C-alpha positions in Angstrom: 74.9 67.3 113.2 75.8 68.0 109.5 78.0 71.0 110.2 79.9 69.5 113.1 82.9 68.8 110.9 82.8 72.3 109.5 82.7 73.8 113.0 85.7 71.7 114.2 87.7 72.7 111.1 86.8 76.3 111.6 88.0 76.2 115.2 91.3 74.6 114.2 91.7 77.3 111.5 91.2 80.1 114.0 93.6 78.6 116.6 96.2 77.9 113.9 95.9 81.4 112.5 96.4 83.0 115.9 99.5 80.8 116.5 100.7 81.6 113.0 100.5 85.4 113.7 102.5 84.8 116.9 105.1 82.8 115.0 105.4 85.5 112.3 105.8 88.2 115.0 108.5 86.2 116.8 110.1 85.3 113.5 109.9 81.6 114.3 110.3 79.8 111.0 109.6 76.5 112.7 106.3 77.9 114.0 105.4 79.1 110.6 106.1 75.7 109.1 103.9 74.1 111.6 101.0 76.5 111.9 100.5 77.7 108.3 99.9 74.2 106.7 97.6 73.4 109.6 95.5 76.5 109.0 95.4 75.9 105.3 94.5 72.2 105.6 91.7 73.4 107.9 89.9 75.5 105.3 90.1 72.6 102.8 88.6 70.4 105.6 85.8 72.9 106.1 84.7 72.7 102.5 85.1 68.9 102.4 83.2 68.3 105.7 80.4 70.6 104.4 79.9 68.4 101.3 81.7 70.4 98.7 82.7 67.3 96.8 79.0 66.4 96.2 78.3 68.9 93.5 80.2 70.4 90.5 80.6 73.9 91.8 81.7 72.7 95.2 84.3 70.4 93.5 85.8 73.2 91.5 86.0 75.4 94.6 87.5 72.5 96.6 90.2 72.2 93.9 90.8 76.0 94.2 91.2 75.7 98.0 93.7 72.8 97.5 95.7 74.9 95.1 95.7 77.7 97.6 97.0 75.3 100.2 99.8 74.3 97.9 100.6 78.0 97.3 100.7 78.6 101.1 103.3 75.9 101.6 105.4 77.1 98.7 105.5 80.6 100.0 107.0 79.6 103.3 110.6 79.2 102.0 112.4 82.4 101.1 113.8 81.2 97.7 112.7 82.9 94.5 112.0 79.5 92.9 109.6 78.6 95.6 107.9 82.0 95.5 107.4 81.7 91.7 106.0 78.1 92.2 103.6 79.5 94.9 102.6 82.3 92.6 101.6 79.8 89.9 99.7 77.7 92.4 97.7 80.7 93.5 97.2 81.6 89.9 95.7 78.2 89.4 93.6 78.7 92.5 92.2 82.0 91.3 91.4 80.5 87.9 89.6 77.6 89.6 87.6 80.0 91.8 86.7 82.0 88.6 85.6 78.8 86.9 83.4 78.0 89.9 81.7 81.4 89.7 81.3 81.0 86.0 79.5 77.7 86.6 77.0 79.6 88.6 75.9 81.5 85.5 77.0 85.0 86.7 75.0 88.1 85.9 76.9 89.8 83.1 75.9 93.3 84.1 77.1 92.8 87.7 80.3 91.3 86.3 80.9 94.3 84.0 80.1 96.8 86.8 82.6 95.2 89.1 85.2 94.8 86.3 85.4 98.6 85.6 86.8 99.7 89.0 88.9 96.6 89.2 90.5 97.5 85.9 91.3 101.0 87.2 92.6 99.7 90.4 94.7 97.1 88.6 96.3 99.8 86.3 97.1 102.0 89.3 98.5 99.1 91.4 100.5 97.9 88.4 101.9 101.3 87.7 103.1 101.5 91.3 104.1 97.9 91.9 105.6 96.5 88.6 108.6 98.9 88.5 109.6 97.5 91.9 109.4 93.9 90.6 112.5 92.3 89.0 112.1 92.1 85.2 111.7 88.3 84.9 108.9 88.4 87.5 106.9 91.2 86.0 105.0 89.1 83.4 103.8 86.5 86.0 102.9 89.2 88.5 100.9 91.1 85.8 99.2 87.9 84.7 98.3 87.2 88.3 96.8 90.7 88.8 94.6 90.2 85.7 93.4 86.8 86.9 92.6 87.8 90.5 90.7 90.9 89.2 88.7 88.6 86.9 88.0 86.3 89.8 86.5 89.2 91.9 84.5 90.4 88.9 83.0 87.0 88.4 82.3 86.7 92.1 80.2 89.9 91.8 78.4 88.3 88.9 77.7 85.2 90.8 76.2 87.3 93.6 74.2 89.2 91.0 72.7 86.0 89.8 69.9 86.0 92.4 68.0 82.9 93.5 64.5 82.4 92.2 63.2 84.0 95.3 65.3 87.1 94.6 67.7 86.5 97.5 71.4 87.3 97.4 74.1 86.2 99.7 77.1 88.5 99.6 79.5 86.0 101.2 81.0 85.1 97.8 81.9 88.7 96.9 83.1 89.5 100.4 85.5 86.5 100.4 86.8 87.4 96.9 87.4 91.0 97.9 89.2 89.9 101.1 91.4 87.5 99.0 92.2 90.4 96.6 93.3 92.7 99.5 95.3 89.9 101.1 97.3 89.6 97.8 98.1 93.3 98.0 99.6 92.7 101.5 101.7 89.8 100.0 102.9 92.1 97.1 103.9 94.9 99.6 105.7 92.4 101.8 107.5 90.7 98.9 108.4 93.6 96.6 108.1 96.9 98.5 108.4 96.9 102.3 108.8 93.5 104.1 107.7 93.4 107.7 105.3 91.8 110.1 102.8 94.7 109.7 101.9 93.4 106.3 101.2 89.9 107.6 99.3 91.2 110.6 96.4 92.4 108.4 97.1 90.3 105.3 96.9 86.8 107.0 93.6 87.4 108.8 92.1 88.7 105.5 93.5 85.7 103.6 92.3 83.0 105.9 89.0 84.8 106.4 88.6 84.8 102.6 89.4 81.1 102.4 87.1 80.2 105.2 84.4 82.2 103.4 85.0 80.3 100.2 84.9 77.0 102.1 81.5 77.9 103.4 80.4 78.9 100.0 81.6 75.6 98.6 79.8 73.8 101.4 76.6 75.7 100.6 76.5 77.5 103.9 77.1 80.9 102.2 75.9 81.8 98.7 
């Protein structure tokens, strides 16, 4: 069956995510080093097994997923240099997702309608978050916030570009919104209040988002 590989990868992702949450709760660095890369490779495998490499949009999304995988690994160490490298990897991932949605000829009205509240949210979050970020990190964090907001707005535009039959699949926008919210949990954990509580809700949102994107890339969701 065509989706067998997707199903197997999805099961691996779910099991690895559960094990990752246990490792985070137990503060097992070895467990995190084992489980997190496995979970992240799994969402890349979902897209690839579903045939993402066979079309231009899928290829761009697959590149975004691979960049996210790199970011996941780079965020495991506690060093500032690794965190900054991970930030730029995710920045590239968000840009690649945005490019993929742009390739789908997004509806400009839907994009603008989504951009308005995202701009307000970004300004509010930035006003709250940036003073708590060390000065040399503020510009990269601000740039990241702008790019991830643009990615979500373009995801809305991609959903607004209905099929010829007038059908819309909201999977793209749901995944983008989940990715956005998971980034909030990372920001809180890194800059405001570290703790397992942030990862307890942030990691499921993040891996759910990436699984959703993988299914979009594979053509299972739209």
